[in-house]
C-alpha positions in Angstrom: 59.3 -27.8 19.1 59.2 -30.2 16.2 61.3 -33.4 15.7 63.8 -31.6 13.5 64.6 -29.3 16.5 64.7 -32.2 18.9 67.4 -33.8 16.8 69.2 -30.5 16.0 72.2 -31.5 18.1 72.9 -34.2 15.6 73.6 -31.6 12.9 76.8 -30.5 14.7 78.2 -34.1 14.3 77.9 -33.9 10.5 80.6 -31.2 10.5 83.2 -33.5 12.0 86.1 -34.9 9.9 84.9 -38.4 10.5 85.0 -40.2 7.1 82.0 -42.4 8.1 79.9 -39.2 8.6 81.1 -37.9 5.3 80.0 -41.1 3.6 76.6 -40.8 5.3 76.1 -37.3 3.8 77.0 -38.6 0.4 74.6 -41.5 0.8 71.8 -39.2 1.8 72.5 -36.9 -1.2 72.7 -39.8 -3.6 69.5 -41.3 -2.3 67.6 -38.1 -3.0 69.3 -37.6 -6.3 68.5 -41.1 -7.6 64.7 -41.0 -6.8 62.7 -39.3 -9.5 60.0 -36.8 -8.6 57.4 -39.2 -9.8 58.6 -42.0 -7.4 59.5 -39.8 -4.4 56.5 -41.1 -2.5 54.4 -44.0 -3.6 51.1 -42.9 -2.2 49.5 -40.5 0.4 49.4 -41.7 3.9 46.7 -44.3 4.5 44.8 -44.2 7.8 44.3 -47.3 9.9 40.9 -48.9 10.1 41.7 -50.7 13.4 40.8 -49.3 16.8 43.8 -49.7 19.1 41.8 -50.7 22.1 42.9 -52.9 25.0 41.2 -55.9 23.3 43.3 -55.2 20.1 46.5 -55.1 22.2 45.6 -58.4 24.0 45.0 -60.0 20.5 48.5 -58.9 19.6 50.0 -60.8 22.5 47.9 -63.9 21.8 48.9 -63.8 18.1 52.6 -63.6 19.1 52.3 -66.6 21.5 50.7 -68.6 18.7 53.7 -68.0 16.5 56.1 -69.1 19.3 56.3 -72.7 18.0 59.6 -73.4 19.7 58.5 -71.7 23.0 61.5 -69.3 22.9 59.5 -66.3 24.1 57.6 -68.4 26.7 60.9 -69.7 28.1 62.2 -66.2 28.3 59.0 -65.1 30.1 59.0 -67.8 32.7 62.6 -67.0 33.8 61.3 -63.9 35.5 57.5 -64.5 35.6 56.7 -61.9 38.3 58.9 -59.2 36.8 57.5 -59.7 33.3 53.9 -60.0 34.5 54.1 -56.8 36.5 55.6 -54.9 33.5 53.0 -56.3 31.2 50.0 -55.4 33.4 51.5 -52.0 34.1 51.7 -51.4 30.3 48.1 -52.6 29.7 46.6 -50.2 32.2 48.2 -47.3 30.4 46.0 -45.7 27.7 49.2 -45.1 25.6 52.1 -47.5 26.3 54.6 -45.1 24.7 55.5 -41.4 24.6 54.4 -39.7 21.4 55.9 -36.2 21.5 55.9 -36.0 17.7 53.6 -37.4 15.0 54.9 -40.7 13.6 57.6 -41.1 16.4 57.0 -43.4 19.4 59.3 -43.6 22.4 59.4 -46.7 24.6 60.8 -46.8 28.1 62.4 -43.4 27.6 61.5 -40.1 29.2 62.0 -37.9 26.2 63.9 -37.4 23.0 66.7 -35.9 25.1 66.8 -39.1 27.0 66.9 -41.1 23.7 69.8 -39.0 22.4 71.7 -39.5 25.7 71.4 -43.3 25.3 72.2 -43.1 21.6 75.4 -41.2 22.4 76.6 -43.8 24.9 79.4 -46.1 23.6 78.0 -48.9 25.7 74.7 -48.8 23.9 74.1 -51.3 21.1 71.9 -49.8 18.4 69.5 -52.2 16.6 68.1 -50.7 13.5 65.1 -52.5 12.1 63.4 -52.1 8.7 60.1 -53.6 7.6 60.4 -55.9 4.6 57.7 -54.0 2.8 60.1 -51.0 2.5 62.3 -53.1 0.1 62.0 -52.1 -3.6 60.0 -54.4 -5.8 63.1 -55.5 -7.7 65.1 -56.3 -4.5 67.8 -58.9 -5.5 67.2 -60.8 -2.2 63.4 -60.9 -2.6 61.1 -58.7 -0.5 59.6 -61.2 1.9 63.0 -62.1 3.4 65.3 -60.9 6.3 68.2 -61.0 3.8 69.6 -57.7 2.4 72.5 -57.5 0.0 73.0 -53.7 0.5 75.6 -53.8 -2.4 76.4 -50.2 -3.2 77.4 -51.2 -6.7 74.0 -53.0 -7.4 71.6 -50.8 -9.5 68.7 -51.5 -7.1 70.7 -51.4 -3.8 72.3 -48.1 -4.8 69.0 -46.3 -4.7 67.4 -48.2 -1.8 66.9 -46.4 1.5 67.6 -49.6 3.5 70.9 -50.2 1.7 72.0 -46.6 2.2 71.4 -46.8 5.9 73.0 -50.2 6.4 76.1 -49.1 4.5 76.3 -46.0 6.8 76.2 -48.0 10.1 79.3 -48.8 12.1 80.0 -52.6 12.2 79.5 -52.5 16.0 75.7 -52.0 15.6 73.1 -54.4 14.3 70.5 -54.2 11.5 67.4 -56.3 11.0 65.1 -56.6 8.0 61.8 -57.7 9.5 59.6 -60.2 7.7 57.1 -60.7 10.5 56.4 -59.5 14.1 57.6 -62.8 15.7 61.0 -62.3 14.0 61.6 -58.9 15.6 60.5 -60.1 19.1 62.6 -63.3 18.8 65.7 -61.4 17.7 65.5 -58.5 20.2 65.3 -61.1 23.0 68.2 -63.0 21.5 70.3 -59.8 21.1 69.5 -58.9 24.8 70.7 -62.3 26.0 73.8 -62.3 23.8 74.9 -58.8 25.1 74.2 -58.9 28.8 76.6 -56.0 29.5 75.3 -53.7 26.8 72.3 -51.5 26.8 70.0 -52.3 23.8 68.4 -49.4 22.0 66.2 -50.1 19.1 65.0 -48.0 16.2 62.3 -49.8 14.2 60.5 -48.6 11.1 57.1 -50.2 10.8 53.4 -49.4 10.3 51.2 -47.9 13.0 49.3 -51.2 13.4 52.4 -53.2 14.2 53.7 -50.5 16.6 50.5 -50.8 18.7 50.5 -54.6 18.4 54.0 -54.9 19.8 54.1 -51.9 22.2 53.2 -53.9 25.4 55.7 -56.6 24.6 58.5 -54.0 24.5 57.4 -52.6 27.8 57.3 -56.1 29.3 61.0 -56.6 28.8 61.8 -53.0 29.4 63.4 -52.5 26.0 64.3 -48.9 25.2 63.8 -47.5 21.8 62.1 -45.6 19.1 59.5 -46.8 16.6 59.1 -44.7 13.4 55.8 -45.0 11.5 56.0 -45.7 7.8 53.6 -44.6 5.1 52.4 -45.8 1.8 50.7 -49.2 1.3 50.7 -50.1 5.0 48.6 -52.7 6.9 45.3 -51.0 7.9 43.4 -53.9 9.6 43.9 -57.4 10.8 43.2 -58.9 7.4 45.9 -57.0 5.6 48.3 -57.6 8.5 47.8 -61.4 8.4 48.4 -61.4 4.6 51.6 -59.3 5.1 52.7 -61.8 7.7 52.7 -64.4 4.9 54.5 -62.2 2.4 51.4 -61.1 0.5 52.1 -57.4 0.2 52.7 -56.1 -3.3 52.6 -52.5 -2.2 55.8 -50.6 -1.2 56.0 -48.5 2.0 58.4 -45.7 2.9 59.3 -43.1 5.5 58.3 -39.4 5.1 61.1 -37.1 4.2 61.2 -35.6 7.7 61.5 -39.1 9.3 64.2 -40.1 6.8 66.1 -37.1 8.1 65.6 -38.4 11.7 67.1 -41.7 10.7 70.1 -40.1 9.0 70.7 -37.9 12.0 70.6 -41.0 14.3 73.2 -42.7 12.0 75.4 -39.6 11.9 76.1 -39.7 15.6 77.1 -43.4 15.9 80.3 -43.7 13.9 82.0 -40.9 15.9 81.7 -43.2 19.0 83.9 -46.0 17.7 
């Protein structure tokens, strides 16, 4: 069973009379229509050079702590030191700290895609949709290395941008993030969790394979449920390119495969019907 079949139940939602769902279909059609064949995909998928060993994962934690200049993450950790330490050690002893039922799709603290869909369909769930800044087009009006996004449907660049189309299709009850660095997403997920104690947080984050493995154990430490979707194109392939990208030095553009774009649109299709 492939990921299209796993998300097949979402297709039924598109046939509803919900205006938001209709807008989403239009957005998806416009997005495909406005991208020329030459620019449909910027480059073939690049393989990572890094080996995702336990040492690499520990380096990811150390790097994150070094970025924690105001000790926000550390203060969050020491509020429940035994709980967080147990979860972190449990994650480290696992060969794979996620469930990878389908290529490019990584589930965290969920049993299966069916479990993911059940949480997604719950009105009490708060969906956090995260995009890597390198997915922004080169002519982005808010600059690429920035968490800002204008998502103006009347702007010539925004009107063809995948990120803008997705944001404009989200219900206002959910949250979007454009991620300039790994610390930003960790800090914001923790803040969102603290600000919504009675809501269950479900993240869907689009990022490179290297960042997924670097942050996997941290997601398990705080028991955050969600889905990471691997991007393609000019991704970070080793520690050197990652550190450059963290400083905004990343001229290449990344993107999702068509099948994973469909996964995101199916996820977005189900949310407006809940509100």
